[in-house]
Every structure is written in C-alpha cells, then in structure tokens.
N, C-alpha and C positions, 0 to 999 in steps of 0.2 A: 317782339319788338315793341318798344315804348311808343304809344301814339304821338307823343311830343316830337319824336323823330320824323313822323309823317308830316306833322305841321311845319317843322323847320324845312324839310325837303320841299314841300309844296310852296312855301314862301320864297325859297331860294330859286326854284324853277320859274315862278312868276316874275321875280326880279330879273332873271336872266332873259326870259322871254321878252319882257319890256325893253331891256337893253338892246337885244338883237332887233326888235322892231324899230327902235330908234336908229340903229345902224342902217337898217334896210331903207328907212325914210331918207337918210343922208345920201345913200347910194342912188336913190331915185331922184335926187335933186333937191331935197329939203322942203318941197312944197307942202308935204303932209305933216311936218313937224309941229308940235303944239305951240312952241314958242317962236315968235317972229325973229328973235335974236339968233336962233339957230338956222333959219332958212337960207340965208345967203352964204352958207359955208362953201369955200372954194374946193378945188380938187384935192387939196391937202387934207381937208376934212374927210373926204372919202377914203383916202389912204389910211388915216388914223382909224376910221371906223372899221375898215377891213382888217387892220392889224389887231384891233381890240376883239373883233369877232373871232379871228383865228386863235387869239390867246385864250378866249373863253372856251372855245371848242377843245383846244389842247388840254386846258385845265380839267374840263369835265371828263375827257377820255382818260387822262392820267389818274383821275380820281376813281375810275372804275365804272363809269356810267354804262358802258357797253360790254363790260367784262363778264364772261360766263362764269358760272359757279358749278364746280364738280365736287360731289361728296363721295368719299370712299372711306375705307377703314385703314387706320394707321396708328401705330403706337405713340403715345405721349412719352417723351423721354424723361427719365428721372432727373431731378434737379434739387438743389437746395434753394429754398424760397424764403425771402424776407417779406413780411406782409403786415398790414393792419386791416381789420375788418370794419365794415361800415354798414349802416342801415339807412338807406335813403333811396331816392329814385336813381336808377342806373345812369341816367343822363348827368348826374352830379359827380360821376367818378373822375372826370377829367382833372379836377383840382387836386385830387389825391394822387393821381399819376404824376402830375407836375411836381408835387412835393417830394415823392420818393425818387423820381428821376433827377431832381436837383441834387440830392445827396449822392446818389449812385454815380452820377457823371463826374464827380470830383475824384473818384477812385477807379471807376471802370467805365470808360467812355462807351463801350459796346454793350452795356448792360441791357438785358431783355426785360421790358415791362411785361408783367403777367397779371391778368385780371381773372378772378374766379367768380362766377355769377350763380348763386345758390338757389335763388327763387325763380319760379316761372312768373313773369310779369303779367301773364294773362290770368293767373289765379291769385296773385298776391297784390294788394294795393301798392301803387308805385312808390309811395313814401315808406313802405315797410319792407321793400326788397333788401336782401342781405347779400353782400359781396365782399371779396377781399381784393386789395390792390397792393401790388408789391413788385419786386424784381427778382430775377434769377441771380443767385450769388455764386460766382465762379469758385471752384475749389482752391484756387491760388490767390484769393483776395481777402486775407484776414483783416486788412484795414477797412475794407468796405463792410464786412460783417460787423466789425466793432462799431463803425459809424452808424450803421442802421440800428443795431441794438441800443446804442446810446440815444437814438432818436425815438425809441419806443416801439421799434418793429420786432415782431416775433419771427424766429427762424425755425423752419421745419423742413423735412425732406418729403418731396412729392414723389411717389413711386412711378416706375414705368408701368403704363396702363394702356390696355387696348381702348380705342376710341374711334368715333367717326370724325372725319377731318375734312376741312376745306380751307382754301386760302383766298384772300382778296387783297387788292392793292391797298397800300398804306402810304399815301403821299400828302394827305391834308386832313383837316377835320371833316371835309366833305366825304372823303373815303370812308371814314368811320360811320357816318350817317347812312351812306348808300350800302355799306357792308352789312349793317344791322338789318336793313330792309330786304337785302337780297340773300344773304347767307342763311340766316336762321330759318326762313320758310323752306329753303332747300333741304336743310338738315332735318327739319321736322317731317318733310315729305319722304326723305330717305328712311327715317325710322318707321314711318307708317308702311312703306312698301316692303321693308325687310322684317317687319314685326319685331323691331328692337326698340329699346327705350334708352336714351342717353341723358345722363345727369351727373354732376352739374356741367355747365359749359365753361370752357376756359379759352381765353384769348391771349395769344403770345405775339407781341409786336416785334418784328425784326427789322430795324431801321435800315441796315445795310442791304437787305433784300427788297426793301420798300413793300413788305407784305405783312399782313396779319394772318396768323394761323389760328383757325377756330377748331376747337376740340369739344366733342361731347363724350363724356366718360361712360364706358360700358362695363367697368369693373372698378374695384378699389374706391368706391364712392365716399366711404367714410373718411378717407385720407384727404379728400378735397372739400369736405364740409367743415371749414375752418372756423374757429371761434365759437362753436356750438357746444354747450355743456353735455348734450347727449346726441351725438351724430346718428346713432342707430335709430332712435325715436324719430329724429328729423327725417331720415331717409325713408322711413315707412309712411311719413305724412306728405312727403314731397310729391306733387302730382306728376313730376317728370320721371319719378323712379318706378321701375317695374313692379316693386312691391305694392305700390298704389294702383298701378295700371291693371294688375291682374285681378 
C-alpha cells in the first residue's frame, strides 16, 4: 500500500473524530463547544447532530470500515481489455480511470474498469511504479472498441488465470483507500502462509455489485505485464514474482 493512503486515511479519521466530538458537545448542551456562537443551540441542533452522526456512521460502514477480508483462490475470467499504461504513483490512477470510463459509458454503461498494478510499491519508488488502466470490452460492443482504439487505447486478450482473490466494498473513494489498506496485507499474508507468490495484482470494479474484486495472478504473468518490451526479463526482476523469491 502507498504510504500516502495511510496519510489520507489518518487525516480523514481525525476530521471525522473532530466532527463527532462536536456533535457530542452539542448533545451535552453545547457548553464545551469552542465557539460561543454554537453554544446556545436548541433541541433542533441536537437532532441535526444526531442525524449527521448517523449519516457519518452509515457512510463509514458502507465504505467497508468494519468489513472483513477473506482471501481464497479463484480463477480470473478471460476478457478483452482496452488499456493505456502509465508510470507514476498508484494514487494518480483515478484520473486515468475517469478518462476511460467517460468514453466507455457512452457505449457500454455497465463497463468494468480494470487496473493492473505491475510493481511492488514497497520495492519501487512511488513515482516509478507502472500500471495499466482500462476497461473490459464486451464481445458485442464493436462501437466501444472502435472508440477506445481511436482514443489511443490498446486492445489485448487477458487469459483465464488461477489467482488469489478477495473482494471489498466499492461505494466511494473512501472504499478504495480502506480497501488498499485492508486487502493487500491480507493477500500478502495468504501468500506467506501458503508459500505462494502472486504477481501482478489486478483490480476489477463492478459497480452493480458495489464491489472491487482483487486478484493476484498465480500463472500467465507475462500476459498481464502490459506495455513492457521484455515481459520475461521483467518477470524475473519483479520482487513479487516466484522467480525472484526463490
């Protein structure tokens, strides 16, 4: 996980903690509020505070704050994939997803965004990590394929592949941040416990399910190292790959 995610999460929790502390002060009568303007709040203010606190709680729960993570083995389904590769911090991928989804939504409203993360951010500088961002292209969507090709996206076929797998809620940007912090440590622990090594990692966002599916590839790795001139050489150098681990 990118350390910046931890920073964003910590800031968000501090903000929410401060907000809830203010609500608690309102419920206590307002005497401990920092601003005199807020102290004489009537009962209506308490009702608003309660509603806001409930909304924050619901938001956090829907985002996956208390959701458990279970890792198992499951095949990644083959698909046609339209993508562009990028080299930058993984946290920058959002703008690239926005760009491809804007095109895809005009032709296939239920398009599935897919990100492939090729570098281990613990071993590679954050601004040097390489990844692919794109969407699944349905077999009956020639207009979508043409639009994506015209916009500079490359089309490839990703094979059916054995993988480790986990899911996490996908309801907001907060879900993504929590998911990165919760899912990847669980997947790494699973690999250590089962003496396996997964690479690269793939995220598939399914909006209608409000879930992100996380995959760590156990085979066919070359097919997922996209945009590299020599996937074999890269696979042997990638710290996540068994060739490197052995």
